C-alpha positions, -999 to +999 in steps of 0.1 A: -716-501+040-718-521+005-703-549-003-676-539-035-680-555-067-644-586-073-641-616-097-604-635-099-595-657-117-570-687-106-564-722-118-557-747-097-540-779-106-554-816-095-545-848-093-533-871-124-522-826-130-545-814-149-556-777-145-589-761-135-596-724-141-621-711-109-642-677-114-649-662-082-671-634-081-702-618-068-703-590-102-736-596-127-715-590-161-689-616-155-716-641-140-731-631-174-706-645-196-693-668-181-730-683-180-733-674-216-702-693-225-716-724-201-743-724-232-722-726-257-706-753-249-736-769-233-746-765-273-713-779-287-720-811-266-734-840-288-737-870-258-726-865-224-739-831-216-726-827-180-734-796-152-718-792-118-744-776-099-741-767-056-759-740-040-745-732-008-773-718+019-765-690+049-764-711+086-796-723+098-806-704+124-837-724+144-851-693+156-853-674+120-857-695+098-868-675+076-838-661+069-818-693+053-812-675+025-788-694-009-755-677-002-728-695-034-741-710-065-712-735-081-710-742-115-687-767-138-684-777-171-651-789-181-622-783-166-640-745-153-660-740-122-682-709-115-683-693-075-710-675-083-713-656-041-748-648-050-760-631-013-731-601-021-742-593-054-753-551-053-783-561-074-802-593-063-827-584-089-803-587-115-785-626-105-822-637-097-825-633-133-791-647-140-798-675-119-835-682-136-824-683-174-799-711-165 
């Protein structure tokens, strides 16, 4: 059965009382929306341009090393985190294009 599209947006309070917004998604449209927002923020920054990036992969299988795939992409900027469940995207080709354009 195909993976259902989902997007969840949550706000967390971290140390110091600062709030961060976290978006969990496997929807290409949502990923594109937030990547455009990050690109806009990046363009607006005069100094200290910073984007956090974390890639998570499927568990390693010594019998099938070639099957170790990208599972989750996490990007962060300012007080925002985007968690893309890449392995659950319906259209992986479109998702890959967005990541390359980033």
